[in-house]
N, C-alpha and C positions, 0 to 999 in steps of 0.2 A: 153579405153578398159576395159571390165570387166575381173577380174582375179580370179573368184571363182574357187575352186579346181574341175576340171572335173573328172568324174569317169574314171575308167580304160578303158572301152570300148570307151568312147569319146576321151580319149587321144590317143588310138590306131587309131581311125578313123581320127583324126586330123593329126597324123603323116603320115598315109597312104595317106591322101589327099595331104599333102605338098610334099611327095615323088613323087606323080604321077600327080600333078596339070598340068604341061605342056602338058603331053600326054592326060589328061582328057579334057583340053581346045581344043586341036587339034581334038579329037574325037567328042566332042560336037559341034564343028564348022560345022560339016557336018551332024548333026542331026537336029531334029525339033526345031522350035523356043521355044517350051515348055521346051525342054531339056536345051537349051542355057540359058533360063531365070532361070531355076531351078539351074543350075550350078552357075550362078551369085548370086543367093540368098544364096547358100551354102557358097560361098566365103565370102559374106558379114557377114553371121552369124559366120563363122570361125574367121574372123578378129576381131569380137567383143567377141570372145571366148565363144559363146553360143553353145548349143548342135547342132550337125550336123548329127549324125548317122541316125536318121529317114529320113532326107532329102536325104542322100546318098543312103539309102535303096530304096527310091522312084526313084532316078535317075538311079540306076543300076538294079532295079528290083530284089533286094535281100533282105535279112534281117539279122540284127545283125552281128554276127561274119563272115557270108558269105560275107558281104559287105567289111569288111577290107581285107579278103582274096582275094576278087574279084579285089579290087583296086591294090593289089600288084602282081596279077598274070594274069589278063585277059586283061590288056591294052597293046597296042603295045609298044615295047621298055622296058617293065617292066622287071626288073631283079635284081640280088643281088648287082649290082654295082661293084666297084673295091675296093680292100683292099689296102689302103695306110696308111701312118703313121699319117697324120693329120685328126682329126675328129672334127666335129662341131655339135652343138645342137641348139635347139629352143632358140631364143633370150630372151623370157620371161618365158620359162619353161612350156608353155601351152601344149606341146606334147612331145612325146618321140623320135621324129625324130632324127636320127644321119646321118650325111653326111660325107663321106670320100672324101677328096680333095687331089689334088696333093700337095706335100710338097712345101711350099713357093709360091704356086699358089694363085689365087684370092680367097678371102673369100666368101663362098657361102651365098646366101641371102634367107630369108624366101619368099616363093612364094606368100604368102598371104599378108604380111605386107611390104615386101621390105626391112626389117631390116636385117643387117648382122647377120649371125649365130654366136654363141659364141664358142670359142675353148674349147674342153673338155680335 
């Protein structure tokens, strides 16, 4: 994996993608093949820690900051989550995603890499 320092917008986009990836996969599963292929490309680029914001713009039909907002507000099931004591973060620090988990529950995993998130 490449680990160059992504800019703030890309970090936000990656965090939003990780937060909403399951829902995005479900949504794209009922969309056109073009959308499904684009999501696959976005996931591959994100795993390699390459820029994804422009690809997300294309997938969602938005641009820039609207894309990150769209990921966190327009997908089914999207919400603020639950506030619990244990928080976890990206395993390699590539994004700013924070996951709240049930204390002593299973450790959440990165939706892109499958790696366990690290405790914060």
